[in-house]
KEMAR-721506 format. One record per residue (C-alpha): residue number from 1; x, y, z. Coordinates in steps of 0.25 Angstrom, whole numbers, plus 5000, padded with zeros to 4 digits. Example, Ala and Ser with C-alpha at 12.3 -4.5 7.8 and 13.67 -1.06 7.14 Angstrom:
BEGIN
   nr     X     Y     Z
    1  5049  4982  5031
    2  5055  4996  5029
***
This chain:
BEGIN
   nr     X     Y     Z
    1  5332  5378  5385
    2  5337  5391  5379
    3  5352  5393  5381
    4  5356  5404  5391
    5  5370  5410  5394
    6  5371  5399  5405
    7  5365  5388  5397
    8  5370  5379  5386
    9  5361  5370  5378
   10  5366  5356  5375
   11  5372  5357  5361
   12  5370  5344  5354
   13  5375  5350  5340
   14  5384  5342  5331
   15  5393  5353  5330
   16  5398  5364  5332
   17  5396  5357  5345
   18  5396  5358  5360
   19  5409  5363  5366
   20  5414  5360  5381
   21  5409  5371  5390
   22  5422  5372  5397
   23  5428  5375  5383
   24  5418  5386  5380
   25  5420  5392  5394
   26  5435  5393  5392
   27  5434  5399  5379
   28  5424  5409  5384
   29  5433  5413  5395
   30  5445  5415  5386
   31  5438  5421  5374
   32  5442  5435  5377
   33  5456  5432  5381
   34  5464  5419  5382
   35  5471  5418  5396
   36  5484  5425  5395
   37  5482  5429  5381
   38  5474  5442  5381
   39  5466  5438  5368
   40  5455  5429  5364
   41  5458  5415  5357
   42  5450  5421  5346
   43  5461  5432  5344
   44  5474  5425  5346
   45  5483  5422  5334
   46  5484  5408  5329
   47  5499  5409  5328
   48  5500  5415  5343
   49  5506  5407  5354
   50  5493  5407  5361
   51  5486  5400  5349
   52  5499  5391  5348
   53  5495  5386  5363
   54  5480  5384  5359
   55  5483  5376  5347
   56  5494  5367  5354
   57  5486  5364  5366
   58  5474  5360  5357
   59  5482  5351  5349
   60  5489  5345  5361
   61  5476  5342  5369
   62  5470  5336  5356
   63  5482  5327  5355
   64  5481  5323  5369
   65  5466  5320  5368
   66  5468  5311  5356
   67  5482  5306  5359
   68  5486  5311  5345
   69  5501  5309  5342
   70  5511  5316  5334
   71  5508  5310  5321
   72  5496  5319  5319
   73  5494  5334  5317
   74  5483  5341  5324
   75  5477  5352  5315
   76  5467  5362  5318
   77  5460  5366  5305
   78  5447  5372  5300
   79  5436  5368  5290
   80  5430  5358  5298
   81  5429  5343  5296
   82  5423  5346  5282
   83  5436  5352  5277
   84  5444  5340  5282
   85  5435  5332  5272
   86  5443  5338  5261
   87  5456  5340  5269
   88  5458  5325  5272
   89  5457  5321  5257
   90  5465  5333  5252
   91  5477  5329  5262
   92  5476  5314  5263
   93  5470  5309  5250
   94  5480  5307  5239
   95  5476  5308  5224
   96  5477  5293  5222
   97  5472  5289  5236
   98  5458  5285  5242
   99  5452  5290  5255
  100  5442  5281  5262
  101  5430  5287  5269
  102  5421  5281  5279
  103  5407  5288  5277
  104  5399  5288  5290
  105  5391  5300  5288
  106  5389  5314  5282
  107  5403  5320  5286
  108  5410  5307  5282
  109  5403  5308  5268
  110  5407  5322  5266
  111  5421  5319  5270
  112  5421  5308  5259
  113  5415  5317  5249
  114  5425  5328  5251
  115  5437  5318  5250
  116  5432  5313  5237
  117  5435  5327  5231
  118  5450  5324  5233
  119  5451  5309  5230
  120  5446  5295  5230
  121  5437  5292  5242
  122  5432  5278  5246
  123  5420  5277  5256
  124  5425  5265  5263
  125  5413  5264  5272
  126  5400  5271  5274
  127  5387  5269  5282
  128  5379  5279  5273
  129  5369  5268  5269
  130  5365  5267  5284
  131  5364  5282  5285
  132  5377  5283  5292
  133  5371  5277  5305
  134  5384  5269  5308
  135  5399  5269  5305
  136  5404  5258  5296
  137  5408  5244  5301
  138  5422  5239  5298
  139  5418  5229  5288
  140  5411  5240  5280
  141  5424  5248  5277
  142  5430  5247  5263
  143  5443  5255  5265
  144  5453  5258  5253
  145  5467  5251  5255
  146  5477  5262  5256
  147  5467  5274  5257
  148  5473  5287  5260
  149  5464  5288  5272
  150  5451  5283  5278
  151  5441  5294  5283
  152  5430  5292  5293
  153  5421  5301  5301
  154  5421  5297  5316
  155  5408  5302  5320
  156  5396  5306  5311
  157  5388  5317  5318
  158  5376  5317  5308
  159  5373  5302  5310
  160  5378  5300  5324
  161  5388  5289  5321
  162  5403  5288  5326
  163  5414  5278  5324
  164  5415  5270  5337
  165  5430  5271  5335
  166  5439  5276  5323
  167  5441  5263  5315
  168  5454  5257  5310
  169  5456  5260  5295
  170  5468  5253  5292
  171  5480  5260  5285
  172  5473  5272  5279
  173  5474  5284  5288
  174  5461  5286  5296
  175  5455  5300  5294
  176  5444  5303  5304
  177  5434  5315  5304
  178  5431  5315  5319
  179  5424  5329  5319
  180  5413  5325  5328
  181  5419  5315  5338
  182  5434  5318  5339
  183  5438  5318  5354
  184  5425  5311  5359
  185  5433  5299  5362
  186  5447  5294  5361
  187  5452  5292  5347
  188  5465  5288  5341
  189  5468  5299  5331
  190  5482  5294  5329
  191  5478  5283  5320
  192  5471  5292  5311
  193  5477  5299  5299
  194  5468  5311  5302
  195  5457  5315  5311
  196  5449  5328  5309
  197  5437  5335  5316
  198  5429  5348  5316
  199  5430  5353  5330
  200  5416  5357  5332
  201  5411  5344  5338
  202  5421  5339  5349
  203  5433  5348  5347
  204  5429  5363  5347
  205  5422  5373  5339
  206  5419  5373  5324
  207  5430  5379  5315
  208  5441  5369  5319
  209  5445  5356  5313
  210  5455  5347  5320
  211  5463  5337  5311
  212  5473  5327  5317
  213  5481  5322  5305
  214  5493  5312  5304
  215  5505  5320  5300
  216  5509  5312  5288
  217  5495  5313  5283
  218  5495  5328  5285
  219  5506  5329  5275
  220  5498  5321  5264
  221  5491  5334  5259
  222  5497  5338  5245
  223  5501  5353  5244
  224  5491  5354  5233
  225  5479  5355  5242
  226  5476  5369  5249
  227  5486  5373  5260
  228  5475  5374  5270
  229  5470  5360  5268
  230  5483  5353  5270
  231  5485  5346  5284
  232  5500  5348  5282
  233  5499  5363  5282
  234  5490  5364  5294
  235  5500  5355  5301
  236  5512  5363  5297
  237  5506  5376  5302
  238  5500  5370  5315
  239  5485  5372  5310
  240  5489  5387  5308
  241  5491  5388  5293
  242  5480  5398  5294
  243  5473  5404  5306
  244  5466  5392  5313
  245  5453  5393  5321
  246  5460  5398  5333
  247  5447  5398  5342
  248  5443  5384  5338
  249  5456  5378  5341
  250  5456  5385  5355
  251  5443  5379  5358
  252  5447  5366  5353
  253  5459  5366  5362
  254  5449  5369  5374
  255  5441  5357  5370
  256  5453  5348  5370
  257  5457  5353  5384
  258  5442  5351  5388
  259  5443  5336  5383
  260  5456  5334  5390
  261  5451  5340  5403
  262  5438  5331  5402
  263  5446  5318  5402
  264  5450  5317  5387
  265  5444  5308  5376
  266  5441  5296  5385
  267  5432  5304  5394
  268  5426  5311  5382
  269  5422  5297  5377
  270  5416  5293  5390
  271  5408  5306  5391
  272  5403  5304  5376
  273  5399  5290  5377
  274  5391  5293  5390
  275  5384  5305  5383
  276  5381  5297  5370
  277  5376  5285  5378
  278  5366  5293  5385
  279  5360  5298  5372
  280  5361  5285  5365
  281  5354  5278  5376
  282  5343  5288  5376
  283  5341  5285  5361
  284  5342  5270  5362
  285  5333  5269  5374
  286  5321  5276  5366
  287  5312  5272  5355
  288  5310  5287  5352
  289  5324  5290  5348
  290  5333  5283  5338
  291  5348  5284  5336
  292  5352  5285  5322
  293  5366  5279  5323
  294  5370  5265  5324
  295  5373  5261  5339
  296  5387  5256  5335
  297  5390  5270  5328
  298  5384  5280  5337
  299  5391  5293  5340
  300  5395  5298  5353
  301  5395  5312  5348
  302  5382  5313  5339
  303  5370  5305  5344
  304  5359  5305  5333
  305  5345  5300  5335
  306  5331  5302  5329
  307  5317  5303  5334
  308  5305  5296  5328
  309  5301  5307  5319
  310  5308  5319  5312
  311  5297  5328  5319
  312  5302  5323  5332
  313  5316  5324  5329
  314  5314  5339  5325
  315  5306  5341  5338
  316  5316  5334  5347
  317  5327  5343  5341
  318  5319  5356  5343
  319  5315  5353  5357
  320  5329  5348  5361
  321  5334  5361  5357
  322  5324  5369  5365
  323  5328  5360  5377
  324  5343  5364  5375
  325  5347  5352  5368
  326  5353  5359  5355
  327  5357  5353  5342
  328  5351  5339  5342
  329  5345  5340  5328
  330  5351  5330  5319
  331  5359  5333  5307
  332  5351  5339  5296
  333  5355  5327  5287
  334  5349  5316  5296
  335  5339  5323  5306
  336  5336  5317  5320
  337  5344  5321  5332
  338  5359  5322  5335
  339  5365  5324  5348
  340  5380  5328  5347
  341  5386  5325  5361
  342  5401  5329  5358
  343  5412  5329  5369
  344  5407  5342  5375
  345  5392  5339  5375
  346  5388  5337  5390
  347  5382  5324  5395
  348  5371  5333  5401
  349  5366  5337  5387
  350  5365  5322  5383
  351  5357  5320  5396
  352  5348  5332  5393
  353  5346  5326  5379
  354  5342  5312  5384
  355  5332  5318  5393
  356  5326  5327  5382
  357  5325  5315  5373
  358  5317  5307  5384
  359  5307  5318  5386
  360  5306  5321  5371
  361  5303  5306  5369
  362  5293  5306  5381
  363  5285  5318  5374
  364  5286  5314  5360
  365  5288  5299  5360
***
């Protein structure tokens, strides 16, 4: 179905991803002029009282959602998660230290490779030999005693795997790239040294990167690294050492408020598990479709599956797109299909996809 001014397709894209419709509607209403301000959020100064309120409310609502205490800074940065691949070791890995990395997919691999440019890296666990179809078991870990930190990627968008919960890692600070599943369920960020996430999956639009970093770790970064890449500088200046992505932070704040109004992260997890179950049940109940992730490591956010042939995979994606089910083609590195069903993705879209899958199998099976 072709989109019209009153019809939105179901957006299964892995990111930039679907945003809550109430957020889009509020932003649309206020785009010309914020109530009581007389100018657009796109025009306000990042050092104005107006933006002070936007920033403070966004941080406060995030802290409420995740229960984050005063031991952590909340930073609003740029450069995406990919820039954090470098900032983390630049700030946290001393010259004589070792950083442990758990490699569970392409992004975790890129993070480890980037860190190796700044110091010693130990890949303490990986499932690369199994094509990243699961996350490692506890007995497969080989951590470094006294590591500067241990880094893992909580959800792997390309391969459709996710840690069932963030693992205990001992005394080393846990660093989590949570770009594609942060706020999809309750998490204890307080026990992490640092959590980072590109916003364009569950948090808001592209252009904003969220970092929650323990205050003592933020001070580790040596003054020899570039000023803009030091967590301590961002913290000291309230994420405004330079002009931040004002509009992206504003939208992030609207998403935080939407999450709170929707019942918080417990309710989000309930919704996400229900949506994922609908789709995984359709895959498991068919001999035509095959899930690619190990059942014990399946993601709530990115459901990956394949059809019997590559030709059918291509036809499925093309016909689904024509039917208003957009963005289902799998990542170019692995092929197949990928349904990204983040917090804002409606359950009606999952139901529509399941119905399409059944009809496609009837015709082509």
